[in-house]
N, CA, C and O atoms as a GROMACS GRO file, in nm:
protein
  580
    1UNK      N    1   0.085  -0.118   0.000
    1UNK     CA    2   0.000   0.000   0.000
    1UNK      C    3   0.089   0.124   0.000
    1UNK      O    4   0.177   0.139   0.085
    2UNK      N    5   0.066   0.211  -0.095
    2UNK     CA    6   0.144   0.335  -0.101
    2UNK      C    7   0.063   0.449  -0.041
    2UNK      O    8  -0.060   0.449  -0.044
    3UNK      N    9   0.134   0.544   0.012
    3UNK     CA   10   0.071   0.660   0.075
    3UNK      C   11   0.084   0.778  -0.020
    3UNK      O   12   0.192   0.807  -0.071
    4UNK      N   13  -0.027   0.845  -0.044
    4UNK     CA   14  -0.030   0.961  -0.133
    4UNK      C   15   0.037   1.079  -0.063
    4UNK      O   16  -0.012   1.125   0.040
    5UNK      N   17   0.150   1.129  -0.116
    5UNK     CA   18   0.220   1.240  -0.050
    5UNK      C   19   0.136   1.366  -0.038
    5UNK      O   20   0.158   1.445   0.054
    6UNK      N   21   0.040   1.388  -0.127
    6UNK     CA   22  -0.045   1.507  -0.116
    6UNK      C   23  -0.136   1.497   0.006
    6UNK      O   24  -0.168   1.599   0.068
    7UNK      N   25  -0.179   1.376   0.040
    7UNK     CA   26  -0.261   1.359   0.160
    7UNK      C   27  -0.179   1.383   0.285
    7UNK      O   28  -0.228   1.441   0.382
    8UNK      N   29  -0.056   1.340   0.284
    8UNK     CA   30   0.032   1.363   0.399
    8UNK      C   31   0.056   1.513   0.415
    8UNK      O   32   0.051   1.565   0.526
    9UNK      N   33   0.083   1.582   0.305
    9UNK     CA   34   0.106   1.727   0.311
    9UNK      C   35  -0.019   1.798   0.363
    9UNK      O   36  -0.009   1.889   0.445
   10UNK      N   37  -0.137   1.756   0.316
   10UNK     CA   38  -0.263   1.814   0.364
   10UNK      C   39  -0.278   1.794   0.514
   10UNK      O   40  -0.312   1.888   0.587
   11UNK      N   41  -0.253   1.672   0.560
   11UNK     CA   42  -0.267   1.644   0.704
   11UNK      C   43  -0.169   1.725   0.787
   11UNK      O   44  -0.205   1.775   0.894
   12UNK      N   45  -0.046   1.740   0.740
   12UNK     CA   46   0.052   1.821   0.812
   12UNK      C   47   0.009   1.966   0.818
   12UNK      O   48   0.020   2.030   0.923
   13UNK      N   49  -0.041   2.020   0.705
   13UNK     CA   50  -0.090   2.158   0.705
   13UNK      C   51  -0.209   2.174   0.799
   13UNK      O   52  -0.216   2.270   0.875
   14UNK      N   53  -0.300   2.080   0.794
   14UNK     CA   54  -0.419   2.088   0.879
   14UNK      C   55  -0.381   2.084   1.027
   14UNK      O   56  -0.434   2.161   1.106
   15UNK      N   57  -0.289   1.996   1.063
   15UNK     CA   58  -0.245   1.990   1.202
   15UNK      C   59  -0.175   2.119   1.244
   15UNK      O   60  -0.193   2.165   1.356
   16UNK      N   61  -0.095   2.176   1.155
   16UNK     CA   62  -0.029   2.302   1.188
   16UNK      C   63  -0.132   2.414   1.207
   16UNK      O   64  -0.116   2.498   1.295
   17UNK      N   65  -0.235   2.415   1.124
   17UNK     CA   66  -0.341   2.516   1.138
   17UNK      C   67  -0.416   2.495   1.270
   17UNK      O   68  -0.442   2.592   1.340
   18UNK      N   69  -0.449   2.373   1.304
   18UNK     CA   70  -0.516   2.347   1.431
   18UNK      C   71  -0.427   2.387   1.549
   18UNK      O   72  -0.476   2.443   1.647
   19UNK      N   73  -0.297   2.360   1.539
   19UNK     CA   74  -0.204   2.403   1.644
   19UNK      C   75  -0.200   2.555   1.654
   19UNK      O   76  -0.194   2.610   1.764
   20UNK      N   77  -0.203   2.624   1.541
   20UNK     CA   78  -0.205   2.770   1.538
   20UNK      C   79  -0.329   2.823   1.611
   20UNK      O   80  -0.318   2.914   1.694
   21UNK      N   81  -0.445   2.768   1.580
   21UNK     CA   82  -0.570   2.815   1.641
   21UNK      C   83  -0.572   2.786   1.792
   21UNK      O   84  -0.626   2.865   1.870
   22UNK      N   85  -0.514   2.674   1.831
   22UNK     CA   86  -0.501   2.643   1.973
   22UNK      C   87  -0.403   2.737   2.041
   22UNK      O   88  -0.425   2.780   2.154
   23UNK      N   89  -0.294   2.768   1.972
   23UNK     CA   90  -0.194   2.862   2.026
   23UNK      C   91  -0.256   2.999   2.051
   23UNK      O   92  -0.224   3.064   2.150
   24UNK      N   93  -0.345   3.043   1.961
   24UNK     CA   94  -0.417   3.168   1.981
   24UNK      C   95  -0.491   3.166   2.114
   24UNK      O   96  -0.483   3.261   2.192
   25UNK      N   97  -0.564   3.057   2.140
   25UNK     CA   98  -0.641   3.046   2.266
   25UNK      C   99  -0.548   3.052   2.386
   25UNK      O  100  -0.578   3.120   2.485
   26UNK      N  101  -0.437   2.982   2.378
   26UNK     CA  102  -0.340   2.984   2.489
   26UNK      C  103  -0.287   3.124   2.510
   26UNK      O  104  -0.275   3.169   2.624
   27UNK      N  105  -0.254   3.194   2.402
   27UNK     CA  106  -0.200   3.330   2.413
   27UNK      C  107  -0.302   3.424   2.478
   27UNK      O  108  -0.266   3.504   2.564
   28UNK      N  109  -0.427   3.414   2.437
   28UNK     CA  110  -0.531   3.500   2.494
   28UNK      C  111  -0.554   3.468   2.641
   28UNK      O  112  -0.559   3.558   2.724
   29UNK      N  113  -0.566   3.339   2.674
   29UNK     CA  114  -0.595   3.300   2.812
   29UNK      C  115  -0.480   3.330   2.907
   29UNK      O  116  -0.504   3.360   3.024
   30UNK      N  117  -0.357   3.321   2.860
   30UNK     CA  118  -0.241   3.350   2.945
   30UNK      C  119  -0.195   3.495   2.932
   30UNK      O  120  -0.104   3.539   3.003
   31UNK      N  121  -0.258   3.568   2.841
   31UNK     CA  122  -0.223   3.708   2.815
   31UNK      C  123  -0.076   3.720   2.778
   31UNK      O  124  -0.004   3.809   2.824
   32UNK      N  125  -0.033   3.628   2.693
   32UNK     CA  126   0.105   3.622   2.643
   32UNK      C  127   0.108   3.689   2.506
   32UNK      O  128   0.085   3.625   2.404
   33UNK      N  129   0.137   3.819   2.506
   33UNK     CA  130   0.127   3.898   2.383
   33UNK      C  131   0.235   3.859   2.282
   33UNK      O  132   0.212   3.869   2.162
   34UNK      N  133   0.352   3.815   2.328
   34UNK     CA  134   0.455   3.768   2.235
   34UNK      C  135   0.409   3.640   2.165
   34UNK      O  136   0.432   3.624   2.045
   35UNK      N  137   0.344   3.552   2.238
   35UNK     CA  138   0.290   3.430   2.177
   35UNK      C  139   0.180   3.466   2.078
   35UNK      O  140   0.168   3.405   1.972
   36UNK      N  141   0.098   3.565   2.113
   36UNK     CA  142  -0.008   3.609   2.022
   36UNK      C  143   0.050   3.659   1.890
   36UNK      O  144  -0.008   3.639   1.784
   37UNK      N  145   0.166   3.724   1.897
   37UNK     CA  146   0.232   3.772   1.775
   37UNK      C  147   0.263   3.659   1.678
   37UNK      O  148   0.272   3.682   1.557
   38UNK      N  149   0.279   3.536   1.727
   38UNK     CA  150   0.310   3.422   1.640
   38UNK      C  151   0.187   3.366   1.573
   38UNK      O  152   0.196   3.270   1.496
   39UNK      N  153   0.072   3.424   1.602
   39UNK     CA  154  -0.055   3.375   1.545
   39UNK      C  155  -0.100   3.454   1.423
   39UNK      O  156  -0.175   3.401   1.340
   40UNK      N  157  -0.057   3.578   1.410
   40UNK     CA  158  -0.109   3.666   1.305
   40UNK      C  159   0.004   3.718   1.216
   40UNK      O  160   0.118   3.731   1.260
   41UNK      N  161  -0.030   3.746   1.091
   41UNK     CA  162   0.062   3.823   1.009
   41UNK      C  163   0.057   3.967   1.061
   41UNK      O  164  -0.045   4.007   1.118
   42UNK      N  165   0.163   4.044   1.044
   42UNK     CA  166   0.167   4.178   1.104
   42UNK      C  167   0.053   4.270   1.061
   42UNK      O  168   0.011   4.356   1.139
   43UNK      N  169   0.002   4.254   0.939
   43UNK     CA  170  -0.104   4.343   0.892
   43UNK      C  171  -0.241   4.275   0.890
   43UNK      O  172  -0.329   4.315   0.815
   44UNK      N  173  -0.258   4.173   0.972
   44UNK     CA  174  -0.386   4.101   0.978
   44UNK      C  175  -0.499   4.196   1.014
   44UNK      O  176  -0.480   4.295   1.085
   45UNK      N  177  -0.618   4.164   0.964
   45UNK     CA  178  -0.738   4.238   1.001
   45UNK      C  179  -0.817   4.150   1.098
   45UNK      O  180  -0.841   4.032   1.072
   46UNK      N  181  -0.858   4.210   1.210
   46UNK     CA  182  -0.931   4.136   1.313
   46UNK      C  183  -1.058   4.214   1.345
   46UNK      O  184  -1.055   4.337   1.357
   47UNK      N  185  -1.168   4.142   1.358
   47UNK     CA  186  -1.297   4.205   1.388
   47UNK      C  187  -1.364   4.132   1.504
   47UNK      O  188  -1.414   4.020   1.488
   48UNK      N  189  -1.365   4.196   1.620
   48UNK     CA  190  -1.432   4.143   1.739
   48UNK      C  191  -1.560   4.221   1.770
   48UNK      O  192  -1.613   4.209   1.880
   49UNK      N  193  -1.610   4.299   1.677
   49UNK     CA  194  -1.722   4.390   1.707
   49UNK      C  195  -1.851   4.316   1.742
   49UNK      O  196  -1.932   4.369   1.818
   50UNK      N  197  -1.871   4.196   1.690
   50UNK     CA  198  -1.996   4.125   1.720
   50UNK      C  199  -2.004   4.079   1.865
   50UNK      O  200  -2.111   4.040   1.912
   51UNK      N  201  -1.891   4.084   1.935
   51UNK     CA  202  -1.894   4.050   2.077
   51UNK      C  203  -1.858   4.171   2.164
   51UNK      O  204  -1.815   4.156   2.278
   52UNK      N  205  -1.876   4.290   2.108
   52UNK     CA  206  -1.854   4.413   2.184
   52UNK      C  207  -1.712   4.466   2.182
   52UNK      O  208  -1.679   4.559   2.256
   53UNK      N  209  -1.628   4.408   2.096
   53UNK     CA  210  -1.489   4.451   2.088
   53UNK      C  211  -1.465   4.550   1.976
   53UNK      O  212  -1.555   4.623   1.935
   54UNK      N  213  -1.342   4.550   1.927
   54UNK     CA  214  -1.300   4.644   1.824
   54UNK      C  215  -1.267   4.569   1.696
   54UNK      O  216  -1.260   4.446   1.694
   55UNK      N  217  -1.246   4.645   1.591
   55UNK     CA  218  -1.200   4.590   1.463
   55UNK      C  219  -1.087   4.678   1.414
   55UNK      O  220  -1.086   4.799   1.437
   56UNK      N  221  -0.992   4.615   1.345
   56UNK     CA  222  -0.884   4.693   1.288
   56UNK      C  223  -0.764   4.607   1.255
   56UNK      O  224  -0.772   4.484   1.252
   57UNK      N  225  -0.653   4.674   1.231
   57UNK     CA  226  -0.528   4.606   1.200
   57UNK      C  227  -0.473   4.543   1.327
   57UNK      O  228  -0.497   4.592   1.438
   58UNK      N  229  -0.398   4.436   1.311
   58UNK     CA  230  -0.348   4.360   1.426
   58UNK      C  231  -0.280   4.446   1.532
   58UNK      O  232  -0.311   4.428   1.650
   59UNK      N  233  -0.190   4.538   1.498
   59UNK     CA  234  -0.124   4.614   1.607
   59UNK      C  235  -0.222   4.691   1.696
   59UNK      O  236  -0.204   4.697   1.818
   60UNK      N  237  -0.326   4.749   1.636
   60UNK     CA  238  -0.424   4.823   1.716
   60UNK      C  239  -0.510   4.728   1.800
   60UNK      O  240  -0.539   4.757   1.916
   61UNK      N  241  -0.550   4.616   1.742
   61UNK     CA  242  -0.632   4.521   1.816
   61UNK      C  243  -0.551   4.456   1.927
   61UNK      O  244  -0.602   4.432   2.036
   62UNK      N  245  -0.424   4.427   1.900
   62UNK     CA  246  -0.335   4.370   2.003
   62UNK      C  247  -0.325   4.466   2.121
   62UNK      O  248  -0.332   4.423   2.236
   63UNK      N  249  -0.307   4.595   2.094
   63UNK     CA  250  -0.298   4.695   2.201
   63UNK      C  251  -0.428   4.699   2.282
   63UNK      O  252  -0.425   4.711   2.404
   64UNK      N  253  -0.541   4.689   2.214
   64UNK     CA  254  -0.671   4.688   2.282
   64UNK      C  255  -0.682   4.564   2.371
   64UNK      O  256  -0.725   4.574   2.486
   65UNK      N  257  -0.645   4.448   2.319
   65UNK     CA  258  -0.650   4.324   2.398
   65UNK      C  259  -0.562   4.336   2.522
   65UNK      O  260  -0.603   4.297   2.631
   66UNK      N  261  -0.441   4.391   2.506
   66UNK     CA  262  -0.349   4.405   2.618
   66UNK      C  263  -0.405   4.500   2.725
   66UNK      O  264  -0.371   4.488   2.843
   67UNK      N  265  -0.489   4.593   2.684
   67UNK     CA  266  -0.550   4.687   2.778
   67UNK      C  267  -0.673   4.627   2.847
   67UNK      O  268  -0.694   4.648   2.966
   68UNK      N  269  -0.754   4.552   2.772
   68UNK     CA  270  -0.883   4.505   2.821
   68UNK      C  271  -0.875   4.370   2.894
   68UNK      O  272  -0.938   4.353   2.999
   69UNK      N  273  -0.801   4.276   2.841
   69UNK     CA  274  -0.805   4.140   2.896
   69UNK      C  275  -0.752   4.127   3.039
   69UNK      O  276  -0.797   4.037   3.110
   70UNK      N  277  -0.659   4.209   3.084
   70UNK     CA  278  -0.621   4.198   3.226
   70UNK      C  279  -0.737   4.221   3.323
   70UNK      O  280  -0.728   4.183   3.440
   71UNK      N  281  -0.846   4.282   3.277
   71UNK     CA  282  -0.965   4.299   3.361
   71UNK      C  283  -1.036   4.166   3.385
   71UNK      O  284  -1.127   4.158   3.468
   72UNK      N  285  -0.996   4.063   3.312
   72UNK     CA  286  -1.057   3.930   3.323
   72UNK      C  287  -0.949   3.830   3.362
   72UNK      O  288  -0.888   3.769   3.274
   73UNK      N  289  -0.924   3.812   3.491
   73UNK     CA  290  -0.814   3.725   3.532
   73UNK      C  291  -0.838   3.578   3.499
   73UNK      O  292  -0.745   3.498   3.506
   74UNK      N  293  -0.960   3.542   3.463
   74UNK     CA  294  -0.989   3.404   3.428
   74UNK      C  295  -1.057   3.400   3.292
   74UNK      O  296  -1.160   3.464   3.270
   75UNK      N  297  -0.998   3.325   3.202
   75UNK     CA  298  -1.066   3.292   3.077
   75UNK      C  299  -1.014   3.155   3.034
   75UNK      O  300  -0.901   3.117   3.065
   76UNK      N  301  -1.098   3.083   2.962
   76UNK     CA  302  -1.060   2.948   2.923
   76UNK      C  303  -1.125   2.916   2.788
   76UNK      O  304  -1.233   2.857   2.781
   77UNK      N  305  -1.057   2.957   2.682
   77UNK     CA  306  -1.108   2.930   2.548
   77UNK      C  307  -1.097   2.782   2.515
   77UNK      O  308  -0.994   2.719   2.539
   78UNK      N  309  -1.203   2.729   2.460
   78UNK     CA  310  -1.203   2.594   2.406
   78UNK      C  311  -1.254   2.603   2.263
   78UNK      O  312  -1.353   2.670   2.237
   79UNK      N  313  -1.185   2.536   2.171
   79UNK     CA  314  -1.227   2.539   2.031
   79UNK      C  315  -1.245   2.396   1.980
   79UNK      O  316  -1.186   2.302   2.033
   80UNK      N  317  -1.328   2.384   1.878
   80UNK     CA  318  -1.353   2.252   1.820
   80UNK      C  319  -1.430   2.263   1.691
   80UNK      O  320  -1.452   2.373   1.639
   81UNK      N  321  -1.471   2.148   1.639
   81UNK     CA  322  -1.544   2.140   1.512
   81UNK      C  323  -1.469   2.218   1.404
   81UNK      O  324  -1.522   2.310   1.342
   82UNK      N  325  -1.344   2.179   1.382
   82UNK     CA  326  -1.257   2.246   1.286
   82UNK      C  327  -1.306   2.221   1.144
   82UNK      O  328  -1.310   2.106   1.098
   83UNK      N  329  -1.343   2.327   1.076
   83UNK     CA  330  -1.380   2.320   0.934
   83UNK      C  331  -1.271   2.397   0.860
   83UNK      O  332  -1.271   2.520   0.858
   84UNK      N  333  -1.179   2.323   0.798
   84UNK     CA  334  -1.060   2.383   0.738
   84UNK      C  335  -1.055   2.347   0.590
   84UNK      O  336  -1.072   2.231   0.552
   85UNK      N  337  -1.032   2.448   0.506
   85UNK     CA  338  -1.012   2.428   0.363
   85UNK      C  339  -0.875   2.484   0.328
   85UNK      O  340  -0.845   2.600   0.356
   86UNK      N  341  -0.792   2.401   0.265
   86UNK     CA  342  -0.656   2.443   0.230
   86UNK      C  343  -0.645   2.446   0.078
   86UNK      O  344  -0.684   2.352   0.010
   87UNK      N  345  -0.591   2.557   0.028
   87UNK     CA  346  -0.569   2.574  -0.116
   87UNK      C  347  -0.429   2.632  -0.135
   87UNK      O  348  -0.410   2.753  -0.139
   88UNK      N  349  -0.330   2.542  -0.147
   88UNK     CA  350  -0.192   2.587  -0.164
   88UNK      C  351  -0.141   2.655  -0.039
   88UNK      O  352  -0.137   2.596   0.068
   89UNK      N  353  -0.101   2.782  -0.054
   89UNK     CA  354  -0.047   2.860   0.058
   89UNK      C  355  -0.152   2.946   0.126
   89UNK      O  356  -0.119   3.035   0.205
   90UNK      N  357  -0.278   2.920   0.097
   90UNK     CA  358  -0.388   2.993   0.159
   90UNK      C  359  -0.485   2.891   0.217
   90UNK      O  360  -0.494   2.778   0.168
   91UNK      N  361  -0.556   2.931   0.318
   91UNK     CA  362  -0.655   2.842   0.380
   91UNK      C  363  -0.765   2.927   0.442
   91UNK      O  364  -0.748   3.047   0.466
   92UNK      N  365  -0.876   2.863   0.468
   92UNK     CA  366  -0.984   2.927   0.542
   92UNK      C  367  -1.030   2.827   0.649
   92UNK      O  368  -1.018   2.706   0.632
   93UNK      N  369  -1.082   2.881   0.758
   93UNK     CA  370  -1.132   2.794   0.863
   93UNK      C  371  -1.248   2.860   0.935
   93UNK      O  372  -1.260   2.983   0.940
   94UNK      N  373  -1.330   2.775   0.990
   94UNK     CA  374  -1.436   2.818   1.080
   94UNK      C  375  -1.437   2.718   1.194
   94UNK      O  376  -1.457   2.598   1.173
   95UNK      N  377  -1.414   2.767   1.315
   95UNK     CA  378  -1.412   2.680   1.432
   95UNK      C  379  -1.510   2.734   1.536
   95UNK      O  380  -1.531   2.855   1.548
   96UNK      N  381  -1.569   2.643   1.610
   96UNK     CA  382  -1.657   2.680   1.720
   96UNK      C  383  -1.571   2.716   1.840
   96UNK      O  384  -1.467   2.654   1.863
   97UNK      N  385  -1.613   2.817   1.916
   97UNK     CA  386  -1.544   2.846   2.042
   97UNK      C  387  -1.644   2.854   2.156
   97UNK      O  388  -1.760   2.891   2.138
   98UNK      N  389  -1.595   2.817   2.273
   98UNK     CA  390  -1.668   2.827   2.398
   98UNK      C  391  -1.573   2.898   2.493
   98UNK      O  392  -1.460   2.852   2.514
   99UNK      N  393  -1.617   3.009   2.551
   99UNK     CA  394  -1.525   3.092   2.627
   99UNK      C  395  -1.587   3.141   2.758
   99UNK      O  396  -1.650   3.246   2.761
  100UNK      N  397  -1.569   3.065   2.867
  100UNK     CA  398  -1.605   3.121   2.998
  100UNK      C  399  -1.499   3.222   3.041
  100UNK      O  400  -1.380   3.203   3.018
  101UNK      N  401  -1.545   3.329   3.102
  101UNK     CA  402  -1.455   3.434   3.151
  101UNK      C  403  -1.502   3.479   3.289
  101UNK      O  404  -1.618   3.465   3.324
  102UNK      N  405  -1.408   3.534   3.366
  102UNK     CA  406  -1.444   3.584   3.497
  102UNK      C  407  -1.383   3.720   3.522
  102UNK      O  408  -1.270   3.748   3.484
  103UNK      N  409  -1.460   3.803   3.587
  103UNK     CA  410  -1.409   3.935   3.628
  103UNK      C  411  -1.431   3.949   3.779
  103UNK      O  412  -1.529   3.897   3.832
  104UNK      N  413  -1.341   4.017   3.846
  104UNK     CA  414  -1.350   4.025   3.992
  104UNK      C  415  -1.470   4.104   4.040
  104UNK      O  416  -1.508   4.206   3.982
  105UNK      N  417  -1.530   4.055   4.148
  105UNK     CA  418  -1.636   4.128   4.217
  105UNK      C  419  -1.573   4.199   4.338
  105UNK      O  420  -1.458   4.171   4.373
  106UNK      N  421  -1.646   4.287   4.398
  106UNK     CA  422  -1.594   4.365   4.511
  106UNK      C  423  -1.549   4.276   4.627
  106UNK      O  424  -1.457   4.312   4.700
  107UNK      N  425  -1.613   4.160   4.645
  107UNK     CA  426  -1.578   4.072   4.756
  107UNK      C  427  -1.459   3.980   4.725
  107UNK      O  428  -1.423   3.896   4.807
  108UNK      N  429  -1.400   3.996   4.606
  108UNK     CA  430  -1.283   3.917   4.569
  108UNK      C  431  -1.314   3.790   4.491
  108UNK      O  432  -1.223   3.727   4.438
  109UNK      N  433  -1.440   3.753   4.484
  109UNK     CA  434  -1.477   3.636   4.405
  109UNK      C  435  -1.491   3.678   4.259
  109UNK      O  436  -1.483   3.796   4.225
  110UNK      N  437  -1.513   3.580   4.174
  110UNK     CA  438  -1.528   3.609   4.031
  110UNK      C  439  -1.673   3.606   3.988
  110UNK      O  440  -1.750   3.519   4.030
  111UNK      N  441  -1.709   3.699   3.904
  111UNK     CA  442  -1.836   3.698   3.835
  111UNK      C  443  -1.811   3.631   3.701
  111UNK      O  444  -1.736   3.683   3.618
  112UNK      N  445  -1.873   3.517   3.679
  112UNK     CA  446  -1.849   3.440   3.557
  112UNK      C  447  -1.953   3.469   3.451
  112UNK      O  448  -2.070   3.494   3.480
  113UNK      N  449  -1.908   3.464   3.326
  113UNK     CA  450  -2.001   3.469   3.213
  113UNK      C  451  -1.945   3.381   3.103
  113UNK      O  452  -1.826   3.348   3.102
  114UNK      N  453  -2.031   3.343   3.010
  114UNK     CA  454  -1.996   3.247   2.907
  114UNK      C  455  -2.034   3.303   2.770
  114UNK      O  456  -2.137   3.368   2.755
  115UNK      N  457  -1.948   3.276   2.673
  115UNK     CA  458  -1.972   3.321   2.536
  115UNK      C  459  -1.945   3.204   2.442
  115UNK      O  460  -1.851   3.127   2.464
  116UNK      N  461  -2.026   3.190   2.340
  116UNK     CA  462  -2.004   3.088   2.239
  116UNK      C  463  -2.017   3.148   2.101
  116UNK      O  464  -2.093   3.243   2.081
  117UNK      N  465  -1.944   3.093   2.006
  117UNK     CA  466  -1.954   3.144   1.870
  117UNK      C  467  -1.855   3.077   1.779
  117UNK      O  468  -1.820   2.960   1.797
  118UNK      N  469  -1.811   3.152   1.680
  118UNK     CA  470  -1.726   3.099   1.575
  118UNK      C  471  -1.611   3.196   1.546
  118UNK      O  472  -1.630   3.318   1.547
  119UNK      N  473  -1.495   3.141   1.519
  119UNK     CA  474  -1.384   3.218   1.462
  119UNK      C  475  -1.381   3.182   1.314
  119UNK      O  476  -1.364   3.066   1.276
  120UNK      N  477  -1.398   3.283   1.231
  120UNK     CA  478  -1.393   3.265   1.086
  120UNK      C  479  -1.264   3.331   1.038
  120UNK      O  480  -1.247   3.452   1.048
  121UNK      N  481  -1.174   3.248   0.986
  121UNK     CA  482  -1.038   3.294   0.956
  121UNK      C  483  -0.998   3.272   0.812
  121UNK      O  484  -1.042   3.178   0.746
  122UNK      N  485  -0.914   3.363   0.765
  122UNK     CA  486  -0.838   3.342   0.642
  122UNK      C  487  -0.692   3.331   0.687
  122UNK      O  488  -0.644   3.413   0.766
  123UNK      N  489  -0.623   3.229   0.637
  123UNK     CA  490  -0.487   3.200   0.681
  123UNK      C  491  -0.393   3.198   0.563
  123UNK      O  492  -0.434   3.171   0.450
  124UNK      N  493  -0.267   3.226   0.591
  124UNK     CA  494  -0.163   3.221   0.487
  124UNK      C  495  -0.042   3.147   0.542
  124UNK      O  496  -0.010   3.153   0.661
  125UNK      N  497   0.025   3.077   0.451
  125UNK     CA  498   0.150   3.012   0.487
  125UNK      C  499   0.262   3.116   0.474
  125UNK      O  500   0.275   3.180   0.370
  126UNK      N  501   0.341   3.132   0.579
  126UNK     CA  502   0.454   3.224   0.577
  126UNK      C  503   0.583   3.143   0.595
  126UNK      O  504   0.578   3.021   0.612
  127UNK      N  505   0.695   3.210   0.591
  127UNK     CA  506   0.823   3.140   0.614
  127UNK      C  507   0.829   3.083   0.755
  127UNK      O  508   0.908   2.992   0.781
  128UNK      N  509   0.747   3.136   0.846
  128UNK     CA  510   0.743   3.088   0.984
  128UNK      C  511   0.628   2.993   1.011
  128UNK      O  512   0.604   2.956   1.126
  129UNK      N  513   0.555   2.953   0.906
  129UNK     CA  514   0.441   2.864   0.923
  129UNK      C  515   0.310   2.936   0.895
  129UNK      O  516   0.310   3.050   0.850
  130UNK      N  517   0.200   2.868   0.923
  130UNK     CA  518   0.067   2.926   0.899
  130UNK      C  519   0.040   3.038   0.998
  130UNK      O  520   0.074   3.029   1.116
  131UNK      N  521  -0.024   3.145   0.947
  131UNK     CA  522  -0.063   3.258   1.030
  131UNK      C  523  -0.202   3.305   0.988
  131UNK      O  524  -0.245   3.282   0.874
  132UNK      N  525  -0.270   3.370   1.080
  132UNK     CA  526  -0.403   3.425   1.052
  132UNK      C  527  -0.385   3.561   0.984
  132UNK      O  528  -0.316   3.648   1.036
  133UNK      N  529  -0.449   3.577   0.868
  133UNK     CA  530  -0.445   3.704   0.795
  133UNK      C  531  -0.572   3.786   0.820
  133UNK      O  532  -0.571   3.908   0.810
  134UNK      N  533  -0.682   3.715   0.852
  134UNK     CA  534  -0.808   3.784   0.878
  134UNK      C  535  -0.888   3.698   0.974
  134UNK      O  536  -0.902   3.577   0.955
  135UNK      N  537  -0.940   3.761   1.078
  135UNK     CA  538  -1.026   3.689   1.174
  135UNK      C  539  -1.151   3.771   1.199
  135UNK      O  540  -1.144   3.891   1.227
  136UNK      N  541  -1.265   3.704   1.189
  136UNK     CA  542  -1.392   3.763   1.227
  136UNK      C  543  -1.451   3.673   1.335
  136UNK      O  544  -1.474   3.554   1.313
  137UNK      N  545  -1.474   3.732   1.451
  137UNK     CA  546  -1.539   3.657   1.559
  137UNK      C  547  -1.688   3.676   1.544
  137UNK      O  548  -1.738   3.789   1.540
  138UNK      N  549  -1.760   3.565   1.536
  138UNK     CA  550  -1.905   3.568   1.526
  138UNK      C  551  -1.962   3.512   1.654
  138UNK      O  552  -1.962   3.391   1.676
  139UNK      N  553  -2.011   3.601   1.740
  139UNK     CA  554  -2.071   3.555   1.865
  139UNK      C  555  -2.208   3.497   1.834
  139UNK      O  556  -2.289   3.561   1.768
  140UNK      N  557  -2.233   3.374   1.882
  140UNK     CA  558  -2.362   3.309   1.860
  140UNK      C  559  -2.454   3.328   1.980
  140UNK      O  560  -2.576   3.339   1.965
  141UNK      N  561  -2.394   3.331   2.099
  141UNK     CA  562  -2.474   3.346   2.220
  141UNK      C  563  -2.385   3.393   2.335
  141UNK      O  564  -2.262   3.384   2.329
  142UNK      N  565  -2.448   3.444   2.438
  142UNK     CA  566  -2.375   3.484   2.558
  142UNK      C  567  -2.466   3.466   2.678
  142UNK      O  568  -2.587   3.488   2.670
  143UNK      N  569  -2.409   3.426   2.789
  143UNK     CA  570  -2.478   3.413   2.916
  143UNK      C  571  -2.401   3.498   3.015
  143UNK      O  572  -2.301   3.455   3.073
  144UNK      N  573  -2.448   3.621   3.032
  144UNK     CA  574  -2.380   3.718   3.118
  144UNK      C  575  -2.470   3.747   3.238
  144UNK      O  576  -2.584   3.792   3.223
  145UNK      N  577  -2.418   3.720   3.354
  145UNK     CA  578  -2.500   3.738   3.475
  145UNK      C  579  -2.448   3.851   3.560
  145UNK      O  580  -2.505   3.880   3.665
   0.00000   0.00000   0.00000
């Protein structure tokens, strides 16, 4: 039985893309801005407006994230249902996300809320691997108490 090298290449690309999307979640949850830089091309366009955030070029959105996310000491992004299409050095993906977050209350405990939706991405292969060139967050629901 011979193995089709194009299928192996596809699987390697797909796994690298899934690792990239997981790395994004880790960077956001740990507030590791240097790690976040490894997820996007420098001129990526990001749109978080459907969940109350901002839209713009990566440097501006990164600065906004660095300012806002420390207000939420707890977040735990989970992603799944990877729908990935690869076409040469370009790809698109849509993944489901589930994101509980917590913000401090006056008594020191956390006020928790939950958000679910989709990350819709356009990706490009760079010399450093796959990176997100465009991300649109589509919030499907929120449970904010």
